Phi, psi and omega in degrees: 000131182294153177285144177238154182233136173262117179260120180254121175249122177252134185208132169266110190305125180205245181298119184294329181297319179301311184294314182297316178300319179293316179295318179295322182293323177288313183294339183272002181295133179287331175268126185253018177277063181212159167241148181241122180252116180257120176244103188238130174247163180083016181273118184279314176251093184296320179303311179297318178299314181299316178295328181284320189249000176299137176203152183308326182258022183235139175249133180247125176237110186245135173053036181250345187272158181251343183196175178302308183291325172300318178294322178296321178294319178301317177298310180303328179299333186248002180297142174235354178287166180291329181232158182231141180214134179265121173232091190286164177304126183104335175277160179206158168283147184274346176202169184287353178257004183302314179298317179299319179296317177301308183298323175297333179266000176266057188256335189254014176055039175232173181286149172243140171242126182236156175283147179230154174256132180237136184246136174227102184066233181266001180269140180236132177237127176264127183245136346278171176295153180306325181280003179236018182302329182292347182268357184303318180290329179287321182231065183290152177249133185294341176291346178236030187240121177241128184230146168302132185299323181299322180284316180301324179282334178298320177267065192281119333235218177286122183265110187291351178293345179265007176054228189297340179267007183301314181291328179292319180293321177297312181295319180297322178295320179294316184293339182284345183289000000 
């Protein structure tokens, strides 16, 4: 049986360009073994949003979250793929084969840590730098973290009491397994 991935996208509805870029990067994947869970807040017309973004492999959770980490937890609650990956609104895959590359590396039922490119205006930063690859386990970024769903759900879930470090604490607990 092929490996499947649950992609969780969390987004506070705002600039349509950011959201559309994320959606197009997911929909353009040549490998279709994924489910896409959209947790979006700030949607004014839910009916219109649902009709525009409904798809057979997509779960829509609209205006239910209380915070970023609560939204991430809502997404984790419904994942059904073997692996889970967060690709937030404004983030994107760099090519149509990105999902296939991830799935080909999800063979050993363990976590994957990958480098990510982050853009701020016209500047691009690749995290981590090549000379800091050894620090990926110490300071993982959830945008480059793929986990078996069963393990991700075991460490349920991201605890918002730790504020901005909640996802890091969650990832480090998973990496200890």
